[in-house]
N, CA and C of each residue as an Amber inpcrd file, in Angstrom:
protein
   348
 152.0780000 105.3170000  98.5800000 152.2280000 105.6570000  97.1700000
 152.0970000 107.1590000  96.9360000 151.1340000 107.7880000  97.6040000
 150.9710000 109.2320000  97.4130000 152.1440000 109.9970000  98.0150000
 152.7650000 109.4370000  99.0750000 153.9540000 110.0820000  99.6320000
 155.0960000 110.0790000  98.6150000 155.2760000 108.9650000  97.9120000
 156.3290000 108.8700000  96.9010000 156.0550000 109.8340000  95.7510000
 154.8130000 109.8930000  95.2750000 154.4660000 110.8330000  94.2070000
 154.6600000 112.2780000  94.6600000 154.3320000 112.5580000  95.9000000
 154.5460000 113.8990000  96.4380000 156.0110000 114.2830000  96.4380000
 156.8630000 113.3750000  96.8760000 158.3010000 113.6430000  96.8930000
 158.8340000 113.8030000  95.4710000 158.3350000 113.0080000  94.5280000
 158.7730000 113.1190000  93.1320000 158.3930000 114.4840000  92.5620000
 157.1480000 114.9220000  92.7760000 156.7230000 116.2230000  92.2680000
 157.4800000 117.3620000  92.9420000 157.7410000 117.2530000  94.2220000
 158.5170000 118.2880000  94.9160000 159.9360000 118.3330000  94.3630000
 160.5280000 117.1820000  94.1050000 161.8870000 117.1320000  93.5390000
 161.9310000 117.7390000  92.1450000 160.9400000 117.4300000  91.3270000
 160.8680000 118.0130000  89.9850000 160.7250000 119.5300000  90.0840000
 159.9200000 119.9970000  91.0050000 159.7550000 121.4360000  91.1920000
 161.0310000 122.1180000  91.6330000 161.7830000 121.4780000  92.5090000
 163.0560000 122.0510000  92.9540000 164.0350000 122.1350000  91.7890000
 164.0570000 121.1000000  90.9460000 164.9500000 121.1170000  89.7800000
 164.5700000 122.2520000  88.8310000 163.2670000 122.4370000  88.5750000
 162.8290000 123.5370000  87.7190000 163.2090000 124.8820000  88.3230000
 163.0710000 125.0380000  89.6250000 163.4360000 126.3050000  90.2550000
 164.9310000 126.5710000  90.1640000 165.7470000 125.5550000  90.3260000
 167.1940000 125.7300000  90.1940000 167.5580000 126.1200000  88.7580000
 166.9490000 125.4390000  87.7850000 167.2190000 125.7820000  86.3880000
 166.7280000 127.1870000  86.0470000 165.6180000 127.6040000  86.6370000
 165.1330000 128.9670000  86.4280000 166.0900000 129.9970000  86.9900000
 166.6820000 129.7120000  88.1420000 167.6840000 130.6230000  88.7190000
 168.9260000 130.6950000  87.8470000 169.3310000 129.5650000  87.2900000
 170.4650000 129.5850000  86.3620000 170.1470000 130.4010000  85.1140000
 168.9130000 130.3260000  84.6550000 168.4950000 131.1330000  83.5110000
 168.5490000 132.6180000  83.8050000 168.2300000 133.0040000  85.0210000
 168.3180000 134.4200000  85.3880000 169.7560000 134.9240000  85.3250000
 170.6960000 134.0650000  85.6210000 172.1010000 134.4580000  85.6060000
 172.6720000 134.4240000  84.1900000 172.3180000 133.4130000  83.4090000
 172.9950000 133.1640000  82.1390000 172.3670000 133.8310000  80.9200000
 171.0950000 134.1080000  80.9380000 170.4400000 134.6150000  79.7290000
 170.7750000 136.0910000  79.4920000 170.7690000 136.5340000  78.2110000
 171.3700000 137.8260000  77.8730000 170.5490000 139.0810000  78.1540000
 169.2370000 139.0350000  78.0620000 168.4740000 140.2750000  78.2290000
 167.2630000 140.0610000  79.1270000 166.5630000 141.1570000  79.3810000
 165.4530000 141.1270000  80.3300000 164.3130000 140.2480000  79.8360000
 164.1150000 140.1700000  78.5540000 163.0080000 139.3910000  78.0100000
 163.2430000 137.8900000  78.1740000 164.4510000 137.4500000  77.9090000
 164.7830000 136.0400000  78.1180000 164.7730000 135.6950000  79.6040000
 165.2230000 136.6070000  80.4260000 165.2190000 136.3620000  81.8710000
 163.7970000 136.2940000  82.4170000 162.9160000 137.1190000  81.8910000
 161.5120000 137.0310000  82.2970000 160.8970000 135.6970000  81.9020000
 161.2350000 135.2280000  80.7140000 160.7220000 133.9340000  80.2620000
 161.2240000 132.8230000  81.1650000 162.4820000 132.8920000  81.5290000
 163.0610000 131.8690000  82.3990000 162.4230000 131.8870000  83.7870000
 162.2620000 133.0660000  84.3420000 161.6800000 133.1430000  85.6890000
 160.2070000 132.7700000  85.6930000 159.4910000 133.0780000  84.6250000
 158.0740000 132.7040000  84.5630000 157.9150000 131.1950000  84.4680000
 158.7450000 130.5470000  83.6610000 158.6990000 129.0790000  83.6090000
 159.0760000 128.4800000  84.9470000 160.0340000 129.0930000  85.6090000
 160.4680000 128.6230000  86.9250000 159.3020000 128.6480000  87.8990000
 158.5890000 129.7520000  87.9510000 157.4540000 129.8600000  88.8740000
 156.3250000 128.9390000  88.4460000 156.0110000 128.9610000  87.1630000
 154.8550000 128.2050000  86.6980000 155.0700000 126.7060000  86.8600000
 156.1580000 126.1950000  86.3480000 156.3750000 124.7560000  86.3980000
 156.9700000 124.3050000  87.7260000 157.9220000 125.0550000  88.2480000
 158.5980000 124.6490000  89.4760000 157.7240000 124.7620000  90.7110000
 157.2260000 125.9500000  90.9550000 156.4560000 126.1650000  92.1680000
 155.1130000 125.4380000  92.1220000 154.4830000 125.4110000  90.9580000
 153.2220000 124.6680000  90.8620000 153.4540000 123.1670000  91.0400000
 154.5770000 122.6610000  90.5890000 154.9020000 121.2530000  90.8090000
 155.1430000 120.9760000  92.2940000 155.8130000 121.8960000  92.9640000
 156.0180000 121.7400000  94.4030000 154.6790000 121.7500000  95.1340000
 153.7960000 122.6550000  94.7490000 152.4800000 122.7110000  95.3980000
 151.6610000 121.4550000  95.1100000 151.7700000 120.9230000  93.9040000
 151.0800000 119.6680000  93.5910000 151.6450000 118.5290000  94.4240000
 152.9680000 118.5250000  94.6150000 153.5830000 117.5270000  95.4800000
 153.1320000 117.6560000  96.9240000 152.9680000 118.8860000  97.4080000
 152.4590000 119.1140000  98.7650000 151.0340000 118.5850000  98.8840000
 150.2270000 118.8250000  97.8540000 148.8530000 118.3050000  97.8570000
 148.8460000 116.7850000  97.9190000 149.6990000 116.1360000  97.1350000
 149.7450000 114.6680000  97.1520000 150.3120000 114.1360000  98.4630000
 151.2670000 114.8520000  99.0220000 151.9120000 114.3930000 100.2550000
 150.9790000 114.5200000 101.4540000 150.2680000 115.6380000 101.5530000
 149.4190000 115.8760000 102.7250000 147.9570000 115.4950000 102.5100000
 147.5240000 115.3630000 101.2690000 146.1320000 115.0150000 101.0060000
 145.2330000 116.2360000 101.0590000 143.9320000 115.9800000 101.1350000
 142.9580000 117.0630000 101.1120000 142.6270000 117.5490000 102.5150000
 143.6300000 117.9570000 103.2620000 143.3760000 118.6280000 104.5330000
 143.6150000 120.1160000 104.3160000 143.7840000 120.8710000 105.3830000
 143.9000000 122.3210000 105.2260000 145.1490000 122.7120000 104.4200000
 146.2320000 122.0070000 104.5880000 147.4530000 122.3230000 103.8440000
 147.2780000 121.9960000 102.3570000 146.7300000 120.8390000 102.0480000
 146.5350000 120.4290000 100.6610000 145.5700000 121.3180000  99.9110000
 144.5070000 121.7470000 100.5860000 143.5250000 122.6190000  99.9310000
 144.1410000 123.9870000  99.6510000 144.9620000 124.4910000 100.5570000
 145.6500000 125.7610000 100.3120000 146.6010000 125.6380000  99.1220000
 147.3090000 124.5230000  99.0300000 148.2000000 124.2960000  97.8890000
 147.3970000 124.2130000  96.5920000 146.2660000 123.5360000  96.6240000
 145.4110000 123.4190000  95.4500000 144.8690000 124.7780000  95.0270000
 144.5690000 125.6310000  95.9800000 144.0850000 126.9790000  95.6920000
 145.1880000 127.8400000  95.0600000 146.4110000 127.6540000  95.5150000
 147.5320000 128.4870000  95.0470000 148.0050000 128.1400000  93.6390000
 147.7830000 126.9150000  93.1870000 148.2850000 126.5060000  91.8650000
 147.7110000 127.3690000  90.7380000 146.3870000 127.4930000  90.5690000
 145.9060000 128.3530000  89.4750000 146.1910000 129.8250000  89.7230000
 146.2200000 130.2390000  90.9840000 146.5340000 131.6250000  91.2970000
 147.9410000 131.9740000  90.8230000 148.9180000 131.1380000  91.1450000
 150.2910000 131.3600000  90.6910000 150.4130000 131.2440000  89.1820000
 149.7240000 130.2750000  88.6030000 149.8110000 130.0500000  87.1670000
 149.3880000 131.2920000  86.3910000 148.2510000 131.8630000  86.7450000
 147.7350000 133.0070000  85.9940000 148.4370000 134.3060000  86.3420000
 148.7300000 134.5480000  87.6030000 149.3410000 135.8210000  87.9690000
 150.7890000 135.9210000  87.4930000 151.5240000 134.8330000  87.4990000
 152.9190000 134.9090000  87.0540000 153.0080000 135.1570000  85.5490000
 152.1720000 134.5250000  84.7710000 152.2280000 134.7270000  83.3210000
 151.7400000 136.1210000  82.9290000 150.6810000 136.5820000  83.5510000
 150.1700000 137.9230000  83.2460000 151.1640000 138.9850000  83.7160000
 151.7580000 138.7870000  84.8760000 152.7410000 139.7350000  85.3870000
 153.9840000 139.8070000  84.5070000 154.4650000 138.6710000  84.0440000
 155.6330000 138.6570000  83.1670000 155.3230000 139.3320000  81.8380000
 154.1190000 139.1160000  81.3180000 153.7380000 139.7710000  80.0760000
 153.6960000 141.2900000  80.2570000 153.1320000 141.7420000  81.3510000
 153.0550000 143.1840000  81.6070000 154.4500000 143.7910000  81.7770000
 155.3440000 143.0930000  82.4740000 156.7130000 143.5850000  82.6340000
 157.4550000 143.6460000  81.3020000 157.3070000 142.6090000  80.4870000
 157.9850000 142.5850000  79.1890000 157.4430000 143.6750000  78.2760000
 156.1520000 143.8640000  78.2750000 155.5550000 144.9010000  77.4260000
 155.9900000 146.2860000  77.8800000 155.9890000 146.5040000  79.1890000
 156.4410000 147.7920000  79.7070000 157.9110000 148.0460000  79.4190000
 158.7340000 147.0180000  79.5460000 160.1560000 147.1680000  79.2520000
 160.3670000 147.5150000  77.7820000 159.6020000 146.8890000  76.9030000
 159.7430000 147.1690000  75.4750000 159.2910000 148.5870000  75.1540000
 158.1750000 149.0030000  75.7350000 157.6470000 150.3430000  75.4770000
 158.6030000 151.4220000  75.9580000 159.3370000 151.1510000  77.0320000
 160.2600000 152.1520000  77.5590000 161.6620000 152.0110000  76.9860000
 161.8300000 151.1620000  75.9920000 163.0570000 151.1360000  75.2250000
 164.1560000 150.2330000  75.7230000 163.8600000 149.2420000  76.5370000
 164.8890000 148.2860000  76.9440000 165.2550000 147.4650000  75.7150000
 166.5290000 147.4610000  75.3880000 166.9990000 146.8290000  74.1520000
 166.9640000 145.3040000  74.2360000 166.7420000 144.7050000  73.0700000
 166.8290000 143.2550000  72.9400000 168.3020000 142.8550000  72.9120000
 168.5690000 141.5840000  73.1080000 169.9350000 141.0810000  73.0280000
 170.4550000 141.2230000  71.5980000 171.7550000 141.2930000  71.4410000
 172.3540000 141.4410000  70.1160000 172.0690000 140.2400000  69.2230000
 171.8990000 139.0770000  69.8130000 171.6730000 137.8540000  69.0420000
 170.2150000 137.6830000  68.6040000 169.3310000 138.5680000  69.0240000
 167.9170000 138.4570000  68.6660000 167.7470000 138.7250000  67.1800000
 167.1010000 137.8100000  66.4830000 166.9430000 137.8990000  65.0270000
 165.6120000 138.5220000  64.6170000 164.5340000 138.2150000  65.3510000
 163.1920000 138.6400000  64.9520000 162.6010000 139.5330000  66.0390000
 162.0470000 140.6620000  65.6220000 161.3760000 141.5760000  66.5400000
 159.9800000 141.8520000  65.9770000 159.0310000 140.9960000  66.2990000
 157.6820000 141.1060000  65.7530000 156.8770000 142.2290000  66.3950000
 157.3330000 142.7410000  67.5120000 156.5740000 143.7430000  68.2560000
 156.9270000 145.1630000  67.8270000 158.0180000 145.3430000  67.0780000
 158.5230000 146.6730000  66.7540000 157.5240000 147.4950000  65.9460000
 156.9330000 146.9250000  64.9170000 155.9960000 147.6620000  64.0730000
 154.7330000 148.0410000  64.8330000 154.2630000 147.1760000  65.6850000
 153.0670000 147.4690000  66.4790000 153.3110000 148.6300000  67.4390000
 154.4380000 148.6360000  68.0930000 154.7510000 149.7160000  69.0250000
 154.9800000 151.0160000  68.2850000 155.6370000 150.9410000  67.1330000
 155.8940000 152.1240000  66.3440000 154.5910000 152.7730000  65.8810000
 153.6450000 151.9710000  65.3980000 152.3740000 152.5370000  64.9400000
 151.5420000 153.0590000  66.1120000 151.6460000 152.4280000  67.2730000
 150.8950000 152.8980000  68.4340000 151.4570000 154.2190000  68.9530000
 152.7610000 154.3760000  68.8990000 153.3660000 155.6290000  69.3680000
 153.1060000 156.7780000  68.4050000 152.8210000 156.4630000  67.1350000
 152.5290000 157.4970000  66.1480000 151.0680000 157.9360000  66.1650000
 150.2600000 157.2780000  66.9590000 148.8760000 157.7310000  67.0520000
 147.8410000 156.6410000  67.0920000 148.2290000 155.4050000  66.8150000
 147.2850000 154.3000000  66.8690000 147.1590000 153.7910000  68.3030000
 146.5300000 152.6580000  68.4590000 146.3980000 152.0520000  69.7710000
 146.9750000 150.6510000  69.7520000 147.4610000 150.2310000  70.8910000
 147.9800000 148.8610000  70.9960000 147.6340000 148.2870000  72.3200000
């Protein structure tokens, strides 16, 4: 039973990774692409690691997979946030279809002398 659950989680992770790669190709700007790749890593790779844990159990391989899940979860989201913030601060434009820019006023006031 755990072998079947492991294969199911690994398959779900592979599907998320494929969809994340398609998002990198199809989405219009760096911010949407970062969102797509972060979801790909967070949901896809963590699902694969959970499947590895279920498939192999709590031996050395499973414990390493269990250790990597929260590490990947937190580092990928924090890294994507830092990249998006840096891209915005250095003037990378949003897509033409973007309707709302909630970060513009905060960056403008910080560049004029405030802090952000």
